[in-house]
Structures are given as C-alpha cells and as structure tokens.
GURO-921499 format. One record per atom (N, C-alpha, C, O): x, y, z. Coordinates in steps of 0.2 Angstrom, whole numbers, plus 5000, padded with zeros to 4 digits. Each point is the difference from the previous one (the first is absolute). Last residue first. Example, Ala and Ser with C-alpha at 12.3 -4.5 7.8 and 13.67 -1.06 7.14 Angstrom:
BEGIN
506449895035;500450065001;499650055003;500350065001;499949664999;499650065000;500450065000;500549995003;
This chain:
BEGIN
495549284901;500149964994;499450034996;500049974994;500250115027;500750014997;500049974993;500450024996;497649955018;500150074997;500750024997;500050044995;499649755015;499550004994;500050074997;500050024994;501349935026;500349974994;499550014994;500350024994;498950055027;500550044997;500449984994;500150044995;498349825015;499650064997;500650054998;499950034994;500849775016;499849994994;499650064997;500050014994;500850015028;500649994995;499749994993;500350024995;498149985022;500350074999;500549994995;500050054996;499249755011;499550034996;500250074998;500050034995;501349855021;500149974993;499550044995;500250014994;499650045029;500650034997;500149974993;500250044995;497349965013;500749975002;500550044997;499950034995;497950025001;499849965006;500749975003;500049975005;499150264979;500449945000;499949975007;499950035005;498950174977;500149975007;500549944999;499949974995;500050254988;499849935001;500149985007;500550035003;499450204978;500149985007;499749925001;499549994998;501450214982;499649945002;500249985007;500650005002;500450164981;499450035003;499549945002;499450014999;502949994990;499449974997;499350025003;499549984998;502650115010;500050014993;499449974997;499750024995;500649955028;499950074998;499950014993;499650034998;499849765018;500550014995;499950074997;499450014997;499949875028;499850054994;500650004995;500550025003;498649795017;500650034996;499750054995;499649984996;499649895029;499950024994;500650044997;500450025003;499249785017;499950074999;499850014993;499649974996;501649845022;499450014996;499950074999;500150045005;502049765002;499750075000;499350004996;500049974995;501349825020;500050044993;499750075001;499850025006;500149785010;500750014998;500150034993;500549994997;497450005014;500249934997;500750014997;500149974994;499050275010;499749935003;500349944996;500250014994;499950275008;500549955000;499749945003;500149995006;498850254982;500049945005;500649964999;500350004995;499350204993;499550015005;500049955005;499850015006;501850134975;500049945004;499450015005;500150045005;500650074971;499750015006;499949945004;499649964997;501950164982;499849945003;499850015007;500350035004;500250104971;499950015007;499749945003;499549974998;502250084979;499449965004;499950035007;500550025003;500850024971;499950035006;499449965003;499550004997;502549974981;499350005003;500050025007;500550015003;501450024982;499649954996;499250005002;499649994996;502150155014;500150014993;499649964996;499850014994;499350085030;500549954997;500150014993;499550024996;499750195018;499849934999;500549964997;500650024999;499950205017;499949984993;499849934999;500249955004;499550215018;500349954997;499849994993;499450004998;499850165018;500550024995;500449954997;500550014997;497849965020;499750044995;500550014994;499850014995;500349855027;500349994994;499650034994;499949984994;500750055034;499550004995;500349994994;500550024998;500449905027;500050054994;499449994996;499649965001;501849955024;499450014996;500150054994;500550045001;501049785019;499850074997;499450004996;499649955000;501849815004;499750065004;499950064996;500250004994;500549715009;499850054995;499750065003;499649995005;502049785001;499650055002;499950054994;500550014996;499949725007;500350054996;499550075002;499550004997;500949725011;499750075001;500450054997;500650015001;499149705002;500350064996;499650065002;499450004999;501149715008;499650075001;500450054996;500650005000;499349754991;500450045005;499650065001;499750034995;499349804993;500549965002;500450045005;500249975005;497150074992;500750014996;500549965003;499949975006;497250114994;500549955002;500750014996;499950034994;498050145016;500449984994;500549945002;500350015005;497350055007;500750015000;500349974994;499849954998;497650135001;500449955003;500850025000;500250044996;498250114997;499549965002;500449945004;499749985005;501250284991;500149934998;499449955003;499950015006;499950264990;500349965004;499949924997;499649994997;500750234988;499549975003;500349955005;500649974998;500650165007;499450024996;500149984993;500450024996;501349995022;499549965003;499350014996;499550005004;502850094992;499450045001;499549975004;499650035003;502349854991;500250055004;499450055002;500050025005;499649804980;500249975006;500250065005;499850005006;499850054971;499449995004;500149975007;499650015004;502450034982;499650065002;499449995004;499850035005;501449794987;500450035006;499650075002;499950015005;499349874976;499949965006;500350035006;499750015005;500750084973;499450025003;499849965006;499750035004;502449924987;500050085002;499350015002;499950045005;500549754987;500350005006;499950085003;499950015006;499449934972;499549985005;500350015007;499650015004;501750064977;499450035001;499649985005;499750045004;502249844992;500250065003;499450055001;499950035005;499849774982;500149985008;500250075003;499750015006;500050004971;499449985003;500150005008;499650025004;502150124980;499849935001;499450005005;499850045004;501650164999;500149964994;499849935001;500349975004;499450305008;500049935000;500149974993;499950034995;500150225022;500149964994;500049935001;500249975005;498650245008;500449945001;500149964994;499549984997;499950295011;499849944996;500549955001;500650015002;499250155019;500150014992;499849944997;499749955003;499750075019;500450065000;500150024993;500050064998;497949795010;500749994998;500350075000;499650054998;498049925005;500449985006;500850004999;500350015005;498050024978;500150065004;500449995006;500250045003;500349834975;499549995005;500150065004;500550025002;500649864974;499950065004;499449985005;499549974998;502449894985;499450005004;500050065004;500550025004;500849904971;500050035007;499350005003;499549994997;502049854983;499650075001;500150025007;500549995004;499649784978;500550055003;499650075001;499750024995;499749694999;499850075001;500650045003;500349975004;499549814980;500350025006;499950075001;500350044996;499249824984;499549995006;500350025007;499749985005;501650054974;499949935002;499649995006;500149965004;500250284995;500449964995;500049935003;500149995006;498950255000;499749945000;500349954995;499649974996;500650305017;500249954996;499749935001;499849995005;499550215007;500550034995;500349954995;500250024995;497650015023;500449954997;500450044994;499750034996;499050045029;500250024993;500549954997;500549995002;497550035018;500549964997;500250024993;499650004996;499250095029;500150014993;500549964997;500650015003;497649955019;500750014998;500050014992;499749974996;498550035026;500150004993;500750024999;500350055003;498749945019;499949934997;500250004993;500149944997;499850255018;500749974999;499949934997;500549964999;497650185007;500450034994;500749974999;500350014995;498149915022;499949984994;500450044994;500249974995;500850025031;499350004997;500049994992;500549974998;501149945024;500050054995;499350004996;499749945000;501449975026;499649984994;499950064995;499750055003;502049885019;499650054997;499849974993;500349964997;500249915027;500350014993;499550054997;499450005000;501049985027;499649984995;500350024993;500250064999;500849875026;500050054995;499649984994;500149954997;
C-alpha cells in the first residue's frame, strides 16, 4: 500500500504565540491538515507537534530516518482552513517547511506583525528567528 503524500499547501503552518515568559513560548499551531488548532507550551512540545504532523502527512518527506530511543506514533487527522483563526496575542508566524534534510528542517518563516520573511536552514535557526521577533 502506497503512502499518501500531500501537496504544497500543507507545507505551511500558522504559529500563534500567545505568551513568551522566560523564553518559553505558549500558543497554538494550525495547519489545513489538522482538525483544530493544537496548543503547545514550550519549545519541545512545539517541535514534536510539527514533526508528528509532517511525519503523518509525509510532506516534506524525510531525507533520512529519524533516530530515537523508543518508537512513537501520534495520529493527526482531518482538515480545516484557518481563515477565521485569530492571530497570536504576542506574535503570529507562518512556517513553511520545504525540506527535511540532515536531521533538521529547512524552509521559510513569515513574521506577520513585522511583515518580514526569512529562510532557515535548521530547527535551531528557526527558533532563533522566532526568538529575535519575540524580543
């Protein structure tokens, strides 16, 4: 059975940051593939939610297999449009994942309030871009 691969429109997720105390983000993640927004608190929960989403959609496809101590699968299903979603209380970002290579993510991030878009070559660079907008 062949796995379904989703198109470019699902590569972009809306990240709404509602709080950023002590450099710990709190907010919501929206993607047309998700049934509803998914709340997160902290960087690890943010990263794991996005990674589970792209693994489930198989888009973008991983260049190499992810290494881990134990196997984990969290199903994410349904679809929605987030036209009616309120932005984050502090900031709103659109994160577009183009590639998953070298055990990391590559893509671009649009900061809505700053009307600025930057490319990133790794998850660390994405987090530093978000942090620079929050500070």
